[in-house]
N, C-alpha and C positions, 0 to 999 in steps of 0.2 A: 380576866381579859381586858376589862377597863382599866385596871392599875397599870398593866402592862404598856397599853395604848397611852395611858397618861404619862408614864416614864418616858416613852419614846418621844412623845411631843416636847416634853420639858428638855431632853437631851438635845433635840434640834435646835430649841430656843436658845439654850445655853452656848450651843456651838456658835450660832450667828451672834449671839452678843459677845463671844470671845473674839470672833472675826472682827467685829466693830471696835472692841477695845484694843486689839493688837494694831489695827490700821491707825486709830488714833495715836497710839504711842509712836507710831512711824510718821506722824503728820499726814498720813494718808487719807483716802476716802471715808466718810461715815456712810453708813449703810442705808440703803434705799427705801423710799417710802412706796415707790411703784415697782412692785416685784412680783414676780410669779412663784417664787419660793416661799417657804413658811415664814411669816414675817417675825421679825426680831421684836421683843417687848416695847410696847407703845412708849415706854418711858425712857427708851434708849436713844441714841442718836440716829438721824436719818440723812439721807441723801437725796437731793430733789434732781430728777432728770427732767428735761424739756421733752415735749411731745416729740415722738419719733426716735428718740434716743435709746440705746439699749447697752447693758454692761454686764457682763459675767466676771467674776474674780474669785480667785482661791489664794490661800496661803501655803498650798502644798501639803495639806492634810486630808485630801480627798473630799472636802467640803467645798460646794460651789455656791456663791451667792448670784443670784439672778436678779436684774432689776431692769424694768422697762420691758421693751420688746424683745427679750434676749433670745427667744426660741424662733423668731421669725427669720427664714431664710432669705438672702438676698445674695447676687453675685459677689463672688469673693475677691475678684480684682487681682492685684499684685500680691495678695497672701498666698496665691499660687506658688509663688518663688520658695515659700517655705517648704511646700510639699516637694519639690525638686531637690532642696537641700537635704531632705530625708531620704530621698533616692540616691543622690549623687554628690552631695556635698563633701564627703570625706575625700572622694577620688578627685573632684575637682580642686578641692584646697590643697591636696598633696601634689598636684601636677602644676599648680601655681598659674592656672588657666588665665588668660587675657583675651580682650576683643576690643577692636576700635570701632566704636559707634558713630556712624555719620547722620543717623536718624532715619536712614532708609537702606533696606537691602533688598533688591528686586521687587516684588509687590508688597513687601512687608514694610511697616512704619512702626517706629519706636513711639514710646510714650512721651519723650522729647523730640520735636520735630528737627531741632539742629543737632541732635545727637548728644551722646554723653561723653564723646572723646574715648580715650583708652580707659577701659575698666577691668579690674579684676574681679573675683568672685564677691569680695566685701564690697567693693564700690557699686557693683552691678546691683546687689541687694539693697543697698542703701538708698540707690537713685532710681530704682526700679527701670533697669535697662532691659526691656523686652527683647531687644534683638540680640544681646549677649546670652541670655538665657536659651533663646530658641536655637542659636549656633551650637551651644554646648549639648543641648537635648538632642539635636540632630545627630551629632557625632556620638552621643551616648546611646541612641537607639540603633545605630549601626553596630556598635559593639556588642550590644545586647542579642542581636540576631546572629551575630557569629558565635557568641558564647553559650546562647540558651535556646536558640531557635525562635521561631515567630510567636508560637502560642505561649510558651514559658515567658518570653519577653512582655507580653501583654499581660499575663498573669502576675509578673512583678510589679508592672505598673498600675494595674487595677487594684492591688492589694493597699496601695496608698491612695490612690485617687477615687476608689470606689465610693466612700462616705461622702464624697462630695458632688456626685454625678447623679445621684437619683435615678431616674428612668429616661434621662435625657440623651444617652448614647446607644444606638442599636446594639444588640448583643453581638457577639462575635469573639473570635479567638486569634484575631490578628491585631497587630498595632494599629491604631487609627491614624489617618493622616495628621501630620504635624502642621498645626495652625495655631495663630496667636490665642485661640481659645485655650490652649494648655499652659499659657502664662497669665491666665485670668481675663483676657479681653472678651466681651460678650457675656452670656449667662449660662454657659455650659457648667461651670463649676460654681457651686453655691454653697453657703454655710450661714450659721446663726452664731452670735456671740457665745451662747452656751455650747454649741456643738463644737465650734473651733477651739474653745478653752479646753473642753474635756478631751479632744483630740491632742492637744499639746500636753496634757496632764498624762497620757498614757505612757507607760515605761518605755514602748518603743520609739516614742519621739523625744526621748532625752537629748539626742544629738542635735536636734532642731533648736532647743533652748541654748545647748552649748554654742552652736554657730551664732545664734542671736546675741548671746553675750560676747562673743569673740568679735563679730563684726558690727555690731550696733551699739553696743554700750559706751558710755563716755561721752556721747554726741549731745546729750541733753544737759547741760549745765544747769538749767532752771529747775529740773527735777532733782538733780543731785543736791542743789541748795534747799529745795523743798523738803526732800524726804530723806536727808541724812547723807552720810559719807558715801555709803555703797552706790554703785552706779547702776541706774535703769538702762535696760535695752528696749527700743520701740522700733516697730516696722509699721509704716503706714501705707495706705493704698486708697486712691481715689476712683471710685466707679460711677458709671451713669445710673441713675435713679430708675428702677424698673417701670415702664411705661412712659417715662419722660426723659429720653436720652440727653436732651440739652441740660437737664439739671443733674447735679451729682451728690453723692454721699460719700462718706470715707470711713475706713476702718483704722483703727490704732491697735496693734498687739504689742504687749510688752511684759516686761517681768524684772525681778530684782531677787536673786536667791531663789526660794521655793515659791514665791508670790508671783502670780501670772493674772494678767487682765486681758480681756477682748472687749473693745468698745466700738459701737457702730454709730455713726452720728445721724442726725435728721438730715432732710434734704438742704441743699444749698451750702455745704461744706466740702472742702478740698482737704487732703491729708494734713496740710499745715494747721488749717483751722480746726480740724478735729483733735490734733494733738493739744493745741491751745486750750480746747474745750476740756479735755481729760485733766489738763493742768488746773482749770477752773474748779472741776469737780473735786479734785485732790485737795483743794484749798478751802472747801466749804466746812464751815464752822458747824459743831455739834448743835441739833436742834431737838 
């Protein structure tokens, strides 16, 4: 039994060392000192995260490296848009949906007060246009009710959103009221870097990664220069910090090929600053 456990530990260490080596070859992040996962060999490369930061990363081989506060759940903000792409992305894209965002629609306000102008699905995803997503979701839910009935429509939605709801939604068999909470405003939908990464890694979510590549790749020339010729895709989201609404933290979800990462910043950063911080992490030399 002891030899079997020793072999398993050695295999885990070897796997983490392999991830570190491959990421170094990519010019990518070296692996973390602050980790909740089994540690890589002390002589291997390390990555230093700042207090409050969290990172989860995979190379597409079912192994996950977790660093910092990678299991701590916080509001997911605009990452909720990726959940809607899982549900409706194929249909919305095929129909070439568009929306003209002025910043306000009735009682609803968008993430940009002056509006995003005319957006299609790709631009709405890139710029985090809440109003566009809410308009398209409203139409989708009407169609669900006609096609599936109320209970089946909610079951379809719950299948995707369930992992991010916890017990924050009263039980029921009807579609809940459509509010900005369903595009990530507030604290209804929550996740952690580790949980979000594992969700993206599941075979059922393959289409989400395809949409990320289609709509978001090639916009980050600094990452292309840093990490090689293949384009990374990134989705950022700024969220209020729990217990301190005036402060913000931010998410970065991204990928290249089979590699995926999910990063959550410390307080005081928005999406742009968080993306710059990911770039800094990627540039860290071996230690």
